[in-house]
py3Dmol code that shows the C-alpha trace and the ligand (Angstrom):
import py3Dmol

protein = """\
ATOM      1  CA  MET A   1      -6.541 -13.970 -11.306  1.00  0.00           C
ATOM      2  CA  ALA A   2      -3.451 -14.504  -9.155  1.00  0.00           C
ATOM      3  CA  GLU A   3      -4.054 -16.764  -6.217  1.00  0.00           C
ATOM      4  CA  ILE A   4      -3.976 -15.285  -2.704  1.00  0.00           C
ATOM      5  CA  ALA A   5      -2.064 -17.355  -0.166  1.00  0.00           C
ATOM      6  CA  GLU A   6      -1.315 -16.722   3.506  1.00  0.00           C
ATOM      7  CA  ASN A   7       1.910 -17.485   5.348  1.00  0.00           C
ATOM      8  CA  TYR A   8       1.939 -15.861   8.785  1.00  0.00           C
ATOM      9  CA  LYS A   9       4.182 -16.635  11.722  1.00  0.00           C
ATOM     10  CA  ASP A  10       2.888 -15.898  15.253  1.00  0.00           C
ATOM     11  CA  TYR A  11       0.535 -13.307  13.813  1.00  0.00           C
ATOM     12  CA  GLU A  12      -3.201 -13.003  13.374  1.00  0.00           C
ATOM     13  CA  PRO A  13      -3.952 -10.472  10.630  1.00  0.00           C
ATOM     14  CA  PRO A  14      -6.961  -8.153  11.029  1.00  0.00           C
ATOM     15  CA  GLU A  15     -10.070  -9.483   9.306  1.00  0.00           C
ATOM     16  CA  PHE A  16     -10.223  -6.757   6.695  1.00  0.00           C
ATOM     17  CA  VAL A  17      -6.875  -7.640   5.095  1.00  0.00           C
ATOM     18  CA  ARG A  18      -7.964 -10.402   2.731  1.00  0.00           C
ATOM     19  CA  GLY A  19     -11.064  -8.577   1.505  1.00  0.00           C
ATOM     20  CA  SER A  20      -9.001  -5.485   0.909  1.00  0.00           C
ATOM     21  CA  ILE A  21      -6.392  -7.370  -1.142  1.00  0.00           C
ATOM     22  CA  GLU A  22      -9.192  -8.997  -3.170  1.00  0.00           C
ATOM     23  CA  ARG A  23     -10.726  -5.591  -3.921  1.00  0.00           C
ATOM     24  CA  LEU A  24      -7.345  -4.187  -4.938  1.00  0.00           C
ATOM     25  CA  LEU A  25      -6.761  -7.115  -7.304  1.00  0.00           C
ATOM     26  CA  ARG A  26     -10.220  -6.711  -8.845  1.00  0.00           C
ATOM     27  CA  SER A  27      -9.357  -3.126  -9.786  1.00  0.00           C
ATOM     28  CA  LEU A  28      -6.517  -4.376 -11.980  1.00  0.00           C
ATOM     29  CA  SER A  29      -7.020  -5.518 -15.532  1.00  0.00           C
ATOM     30  CA  PRO A  30      -6.033  -9.092 -16.443  1.00  0.00           C
ATOM     31  CA  GLU A  31      -3.072  -7.749 -18.439  1.00  0.00           C
ATOM     32  CA  HIS A  32      -1.672  -6.090 -15.323  1.00  0.00           C
ATOM     33  CA  ILE A  33      -1.272  -9.381 -13.505  1.00  0.00           C
ATOM     34  CA  ALA A  34      -0.714 -11.743 -16.426  1.00  0.00           C
ATOM     35  CA  GLY A  35       2.019 -14.217 -15.530  1.00  0.00           C
ATOM     36  CA  LEU A  36       1.667 -13.579 -11.808  1.00  0.00           C
ATOM     37  CA  GLU A  37       1.335 -16.828  -9.888  1.00  0.00           C
ATOM     38  CA  SER A  38       0.331 -15.659  -6.422  1.00  0.00           C
ATOM     39  CA  ILE A  39       0.121 -12.943  -3.808  1.00  0.00           C
ATOM     40  CA  VAL A  40       1.464 -14.263  -0.505  1.00  0.00           C
ATOM     41  CA  LEU A  41       0.277 -12.387   2.573  1.00  0.00           C
ATOM     42  CA  THR A  42       2.871 -12.658   5.300  1.00  0.00           C
ATOM     43  CA  ASN A  43       4.323 -10.802   8.304  1.00  0.00           C
ATOM     44  CA  SER A  44       7.718  -9.469   9.338  1.00  0.00           C
ATOM     45  CA  ALA A  45       8.391 -12.380  11.716  1.00  0.00           C
ATOM     46  CA  ALA A  46       7.804 -14.854   8.895  1.00  0.00           C
ATOM     47  CA  VAL A  47      10.191 -13.168   6.452  1.00  0.00           C
ATOM     48  CA  GLY A  48      12.913 -13.147   9.077  1.00  0.00           C
ATOM     49  CA  ARG A  49      14.634 -10.562  11.174  1.00  0.00           C
ATOM     50  CA  GLY A  50      17.983  -9.102  10.216  1.00  0.00           C
ATOM     51  CA  LYS A  51      18.229 -10.713   6.839  1.00  0.00           C
ATOM     52  CA  THR A  52      18.816  -8.273   4.071  1.00  0.00           C
ATOM     53  CA  HIS A  53      17.572  -8.205   0.555  1.00  0.00           C
ATOM     54  CA  ARG A  54      19.657  -6.757  -2.233  1.00  0.00           C
ATOM     55  CA  ILE A  55      17.884  -4.483  -4.680  1.00  0.00           C
ATOM     56  CA  ARG A  56      20.016  -2.763  -7.287  1.00  0.00           C
ATOM     57  CA  GLY A  57      23.116  -2.866  -5.123  1.00  0.00           C
ATOM     58  CA  ARG A  58      21.412  -1.509  -2.000  1.00  0.00           C
ATOM     59  CA  LYS A  59      20.737  -3.633   1.028  1.00  0.00           C
ATOM     60  CA  TYR A  60      17.335  -3.432   2.636  1.00  0.00           C
ATOM     61  CA  GLN A  61      16.433  -4.703   6.062  1.00  0.00           C
ATOM     62  CA  ARG A  62      13.957  -7.407   5.154  1.00  0.00           C
ATOM     63  CA  ASN A  63      11.506  -6.862   7.970  1.00  0.00           C
ATOM     64  CA  THR A  64      11.099  -3.113   7.395  1.00  0.00           C
ATOM     65  CA  CYS A  65       9.951  -3.620   3.803  1.00  0.00           C
ATOM     66  CA  ARG A  66       6.281  -3.644   2.886  1.00  0.00           C
ATOM     67  CA  GLY A  67       6.629  -6.245   0.202  1.00  0.00           C
ATOM     68  CA  PHE A  68       8.809  -8.137  -2.223  1.00  0.00           C
ATOM     69  CA  TYR A  69       8.583  -9.005  -5.866  1.00  0.00           C
ATOM     70  CA  HIS A  70      10.021 -12.314  -6.963  1.00  0.00           C
ATOM     71  CA  CYS A  71      10.681 -12.369 -10.687  1.00  0.00           C
ATOM     72  CA  ALA A  72       9.804 -15.358 -12.790  1.00  0.00           C
ATOM     73  CA  THR A  73      12.570 -17.923 -13.139  1.00  0.00           C
ATOM     74  CA  GLN A  74      12.863 -20.913 -15.435  1.00  0.00           C
ATOM     75  CA  ARG A  75      11.204 -23.039 -12.788  1.00  0.00           C
ATOM     76  CA  GLU A  76       8.509 -20.750 -11.355  1.00  0.00           C
ATOM     77  CA  ARG A  77       6.247 -17.899 -12.290  1.00  0.00           C
ATOM     78  CA  ALA A  78       6.546 -14.483 -10.688  1.00  0.00           C
ATOM     79  CA  TRP A  79       5.003 -13.945  -7.252  1.00  0.00           C
ATOM     80  CA  ILE A  80       4.529 -11.157  -4.734  1.00  0.00           C
ATOM     81  CA  GLU A  81       4.856 -11.035  -0.963  1.00  0.00           C
ATOM     82  CA  VAL A  82       2.974  -8.410   1.057  1.00  0.00           C
ATOM     83  CA  ILE A  83       4.267  -7.887   4.623  1.00  0.00           C
ATOM     84  CA  VAL A  84       0.936  -7.143   6.249  1.00  0.00           C
ATOM     85  CA  ASP A  85       1.992  -5.968   9.751  1.00  0.00           C
ATOM     86  CA  THR A  86       4.595  -3.512   8.414  1.00  0.00           C
ATOM     87  CA  THR A  87       2.155  -2.190   5.819  1.00  0.00           C
ATOM     88  CA  ILE A  88      -0.910  -1.496   7.961  1.00  0.00           C
ATOM     89  CA  GLY A  89       0.776  -0.708  11.275  1.00  0.00           C
ATOM     90  CA  PRO A  90      -1.474  -0.250  14.311  1.00  0.00           C
ATOM     91  CA  LEU A  91      -4.710   1.131  12.868  1.00  0.00           C
ATOM     92  CA  PRO A  92      -7.122   3.040  15.129  1.00  0.00           C
ATOM     93  CA  ARG A  93     -10.616   1.546  14.999  1.00  0.00           C
ATOM     94  CA  ALA A  94     -12.164   4.818  13.832  1.00  0.00           C
ATOM     95  CA  LEU A  95     -10.236   4.579  10.576  1.00  0.00           C
ATOM     96  CA  LEU A  96     -11.880   1.257   9.807  1.00  0.00           C
ATOM     97  CA  LEU A  97     -15.365   2.754   9.413  1.00  0.00           C
ATOM     98  CA  THR A  98     -14.648   2.840   5.705  1.00  0.00           C
ATOM     99  CA  ASN A  99     -12.658   0.347   3.630  1.00  0.00           C
ATOM    100  CA  ALA A 100     -10.903   3.309   2.056  1.00  0.00           C
ATOM    101  CA  VAL A 101      -8.149   3.454   4.691  1.00  0.00           C
ATOM    102  CA  PRO A 102      -7.100  -0.229   4.674  1.00  0.00           C
ATOM    103  CA  ASP A 103      -7.390  -0.287   0.871  1.00  0.00           C
ATOM    104  CA  PHE A 104      -5.189   2.778   0.587  1.00  0.00           C
ATOM    105  CA  LEU A 105      -2.530   1.402   2.952  1.00  0.00           C
ATOM    106  CA  LEU A 106      -2.398  -2.061   1.402  1.00  0.00           C
ATOM    107  CA  ALA A 107      -2.350  -0.514  -2.082  1.00  0.00           C
ATOM    108  CA  GLN A 108       0.968   1.127  -1.182  1.00  0.00           C
ATOM    109  CA  ALA A 109       2.558  -2.303  -0.778  1.00  0.00           C
ATOM    110  CA  LEU A 110       0.628  -4.383  -3.323  1.00  0.00           C
ATOM    111  CA  TYR A 111       0.612  -1.894  -6.193  1.00  0.00           C
ATOM    112  CA  HIS A 112       4.307  -1.099  -5.719  1.00  0.00           C
ATOM    113  CA  GLU A 113       5.125  -4.781  -6.207  1.00  0.00           C
ATOM    114  CA  VAL A 114       2.641  -5.085  -9.085  1.00  0.00           C
ATOM    115  CA  GLY A 115       4.577  -2.110 -10.478  1.00  0.00           C
ATOM    116  CA  HIS A 116       7.787  -4.169 -10.385  1.00  0.00           C
ATOM    117  CA  HIS A 117       5.917  -6.953 -12.177  1.00  0.00           C
ATOM    118  CA  LEU A 118       4.722  -4.549 -14.876  1.00  0.00           C
ATOM    119  CA  ASP A 119       8.212  -3.127 -15.145  1.00  0.00           C
ATOM    120  CA  ALA A 120       9.550  -6.659 -15.675  1.00  0.00           C
ATOM    121  CA  THR A 121       6.839  -7.740 -18.123  1.00  0.00           C
ATOM    122  CA  VAL A 122       5.352  -4.754 -19.957  1.00  0.00           C
ATOM    123  CA  GLY A 123       8.194  -2.304 -19.286  1.00  0.00           C
ATOM    124  CA  SER A 124       7.690   1.443 -19.077  1.00  0.00           C
ATOM    125  CA  ALA A 125       8.434   4.302 -21.400  1.00  0.00           C
ATOM    126  CA  SER A 126      11.312   5.891 -19.546  1.00  0.00           C
ATOM    127  CA  ARG A 127      11.829   4.816 -15.957  1.00  0.00           C
ATOM    128  CA  THR A 128      12.750   1.390 -14.634  1.00  0.00           C
ATOM    129  CA  GLY A 129      13.345  -0.173 -11.236  1.00  0.00           C
ATOM    130  CA  GLU A 130      12.109   1.603  -8.096  1.00  0.00           C
ATOM    131  CA  ALA A 131      10.995   4.731  -9.965  1.00  0.00           C
ATOM    132  CA  ALA A 132       8.846   2.688 -12.353  1.00  0.00           C
ATOM    133  CA  ALA A 133       7.317   0.710  -9.468  1.00  0.00           C
ATOM    134  CA  GLU A 134       6.497   3.969  -7.686  1.00  0.00           C
ATOM    135  CA  ASP A 135       4.899   5.429 -10.825  1.00  0.00           C
ATOM    136  CA  TRP A 136       2.686   2.368 -11.150  1.00  0.00           C
ATOM    137  CA  ARG A 137       1.861   2.450  -7.415  1.00  0.00           C
ATOM    138  CA  ARG A 138       0.594   6.022  -7.638  1.00  0.00           C
ATOM    139  CA  ARG A 139      -1.298   5.420 -10.881  1.00  0.00           C
ATOM    140  CA  LEU A 140      -3.002   2.190  -9.776  1.00  0.00           C
ATOM    141  CA  THR A 141      -3.841   3.604  -6.323  1.00  0.00           C
ATOM    142  CA  LYS A 142      -5.504   6.625  -7.907  1.00  0.00           C
ATOM    143  CA  ILE A 143      -7.575   4.404 -10.235  1.00  0.00           C
ATOM    144  CA  HIS A 144      -8.711   2.170  -7.367  1.00  0.00           C
ATOM    145  CA  MET A 145      -9.535   4.997  -4.937  1.00  0.00           C
ATOM    146  CA  ARG A 146     -11.459   6.954  -7.597  1.00  0.00           C
ATOM    147  CA  ARG A 147     -13.435   3.915  -8.680  1.00  0.00           C
ATOM    148  CA  ARG A 148     -14.323   2.636  -5.221  1.00  0.00           C
ATOM    149  CA  TYR A 149     -14.408   5.719  -3.033  1.00  0.00           C
ATOM    150  CA  TRP A 150     -15.423   8.532  -5.381  1.00  0.00           C
ATOM    151  CA  TYR A 151     -18.108   9.525  -2.857  1.00  0.00           C
ATOM    152  CA  LEU A 152     -15.445  10.370  -0.267  1.00  0.00           C
ATOM    153  CA  PHE A 153     -13.780  12.957  -2.486  1.00  0.00           C
ATOM    154  CA  PRO A 154     -16.422  15.692  -2.050  1.00  0.00           C
ATOM    155  CA  LEU A 155     -16.155  15.108   1.712  1.00  0.00           C
ATOM    156  CA  LEU A 156     -12.379  15.639   1.562  1.00  0.00           C
ATOM    157  CA  VAL A 157     -12.856  18.854  -0.391  1.00  0.00           C
ATOM    158  CA  VAL A 158     -15.386  20.123   2.184  1.00  0.00           C
ATOM    159  CA  LEU A 159     -13.126  19.154   5.109  1.00  0.00           C
ATOM    160  CA  ARG A 160     -10.168  20.933   3.522  1.00  0.00           C
ATOM    161  CA  PHE A 161     -12.307  24.013   3.006  1.00  0.00           C
ATOM    162  CA  ILE A 162     -13.469  23.987   6.649  1.00  0.00           C
ATOM    163  CA  PHE A 163      -9.902  23.532   7.918  1.00  0.00           C
ATOM    164  CA  ARG A 164      -8.720  26.461   5.795  1.00  0.00           C
ATOM    165  CA  LEU A 165     -11.581  28.585   7.037  1.00  0.00           C
ATOM    166  CA  LEU A 166     -11.208  27.687  10.707  1.00  0.00           C
ATOM    167  CA  GLY A 167      -7.429  27.295  10.691  1.00  0.00           C
ATOM    168  CA  PRO A 168      -6.582  30.994  11.329  1.00  0.00           C
ATOM    169  CA  ALA A 169      -9.371  31.314  13.951  1.00  0.00           C
ATOM    170  CA  ILE A 170      -8.075  28.280  15.831  1.00  0.00           C
ATOM    171  CA  ASP A 171      -4.510  29.592  15.633  1.00  0.00           C
ATOM    172  CA  ARG A 172      -5.681  32.932  17.094  1.00  0.00           C
ATOM    173  CA  GLN A 173      -7.397  31.181  19.983  1.00  0.00           C
ATOM    174  CA  ILE A 174      -4.278  29.152  20.739  1.00  0.00           C
ATOM    175  CA  ASP A 175      -2.155  32.317  20.680  1.00  0.00           C
ATOM    176  CA  GLU A 176      -4.587  34.060  23.004  1.00  0.00           C
ATOM    177  CA  ALA A 177      -4.635  31.133  25.424  1.00  0.00           C
ATOM    178  CA  LYS A 178      -0.820  31.136  25.429  1.00  0.00           C
ATOM    179  CA  ARG A 179      -0.736  34.857  26.153  1.00  0.00           C
ATOM    180  CA  LYS A 180      -3.179  34.486  29.033  1.00  0.00           C
ATOM    181  CA  ALA A 181      -1.207  31.573  30.431  1.00  0.00           C
ATOM    182  CA  GLY A 182       1.761  33.830  30.658  1.00  0.00           C
TER     183      GLY A 182
END
"""
ligand_1 = """\
1
ZN
Zn 10.550 -1.809 -4.889
"""
view = py3Dmol.view(width=600, height=400)
view.addModel(protein, "pdb")
view.setStyle({"model": 0}, {"cartoon": {"style": "trace"}})
view.addModel(ligand_1, "xyz")
view.setStyle({"model": 1}, {"stick": {}})
view.zoomTo()
view.show()
């Protein structure tokens, strides 16, 4: 398994971050991360403000990215950086009642970069580059969320049903209140 390292500058990550990254890595098969040296957890201040990163001819503001993939070179194996503060943003406490929310958010960064790794090592049938990384991100996120949080899915279905049912009634009440207000 790829090693998890931390390199933060003037930043204390929330406690759930490391556990979440470990869970996300455990959902991957060894082939997915073969040849990957490490996952470095970092923050936008540590990667530097204003510097840009060139990906396929486009420049990206380094500190607005959620992560970076560093391909293997002759001297070192491939490694991934996850920019924790940009990825999780300010999370309301209520959303931390379940690990599903942090896992989902961090998966967006980690699995996208793992996607670049798979694109570079295994390759994909048709797409390459950003599109391939995005395909992998969606696929791996779905696998992880289904495996770990299957019990939340019926709840989501019920909530969607209730919202559909109550939606028109709530809209009517709002309209009525507006009319009364003038
Ligand atoms: Zn990318």
